C-alpha positions in Angstrom: 76.7 99.7 67.0 79.5 102.0 68.3 79.6 102.6 72.0 78.7 106.1 73.0 81.3 106.1 75.7 84.5 104.3 74.7 86.2 104.6 78.1 85.3 105.7 81.6 87.4 106.1 84.7 86.0 105.1 88.1 87.2 105.8 91.6 86.2 105.3 95.2 87.0 106.4 98.7 85.6 105.0 101.9 86.2 105.8 105.5 88.7 103.6 107.4 86.1 102.2 109.7 84.5 100.4 106.7 87.7 98.9 105.3 88.0 95.1 104.9 84.3 94.5 104.9 83.9 93.9 101.2 82.0 97.1 100.7 84.4 98.5 98.0 84.4 95.2 96.1 80.6 95.0 96.2 80.2 98.6 95.1 82.8 98.4 92.3 81.3 95.2 90.9 77.9 96.9 90.7 79.4 99.9 89.0 81.3 97.7 86.5 78.1 95.7 85.8 76.1 98.8 85.2 78.6 100.5 83.0 79.0 97.5 80.7 75.3 96.4 80.7 73.4 99.7 80.8 75.8 102.3 79.4 77.6 100.0 77.0 81.1 101.3 77.6 84.0 99.5 76.0 86.6 100.1 78.7 86.7 100.9 82.4 89.9 101.9 84.2 90.9 102.9 87.7 94.1 103.7 89.5 95.6 104.0 93.0 98.9 105.3 94.4 101.4 102.5 95.0 101.2 102.9 98.8 97.5 101.8 98.7 97.9 98.1 97.7 94.5 97.2 99.1 92.8 99.3 96.5 94.6 97.3 93.8 93.3 94.1 95.5 89.8 95.5 95.2 90.3 96.1 91.5 91.7 92.6 90.9 88.8 91.0 92.8 86.4 92.9 90.4 88.1 91.4 87.3 90.3 94.4 86.4 93.9 93.7 85.3 97.0 95.5 86.3 98.3 97.4 83.3 101.3 99.3 84.7 102.9 102.1 86.6 102.4 105.6 85.4 105.1 107.9 86.8 103.8 111.2 88.2 100.4 110.5 86.7 98.4 112.2 89.5 98.6 115.3 91.6 97.4 114.8 95.1 95.4 117.3 97.3 98.7 118.7 98.5 99.8 119.5 95.0 102.5 116.8 94.9 102.9 114.7 91.7 102.5 111.0 92.5 103.0 107.7 90.7 99.8 105.7 90.0 99.2 102.0 89.3 96.6 101.6 86.4 94.1 98.8 86.2 91.5 98.2 83.4 88.9 95.9 82.1 87.3 95.8 78.6 83.9 94.7 77.6 85.0 91.6 75.7 86.9 90.3 78.7 83.9 91.1 81.0 81.4 89.3 78.9 83.6 86.3 78.1 84.7 85.5 81.6 
């Protein structure tokens, strides 16, 4: 059976007072679990600006792999083009871990 949704992009943003409490890891793990098990997506990806290394650590803790730098891949809320670091995980890797 072909997946209805081949790829989804996820993102998160939490207030500074909740940083470093494992909240983002717990939430992202649940989202990944839901998307693979209930929605049957094939690929999940997420990105962060290079200055936000902790967001990349969250993605790695959730089983996502670093896939590379995309130059000027995102326009921030000030209208500036920013580089982004892309992470992804596919269903085969998730289910065979």
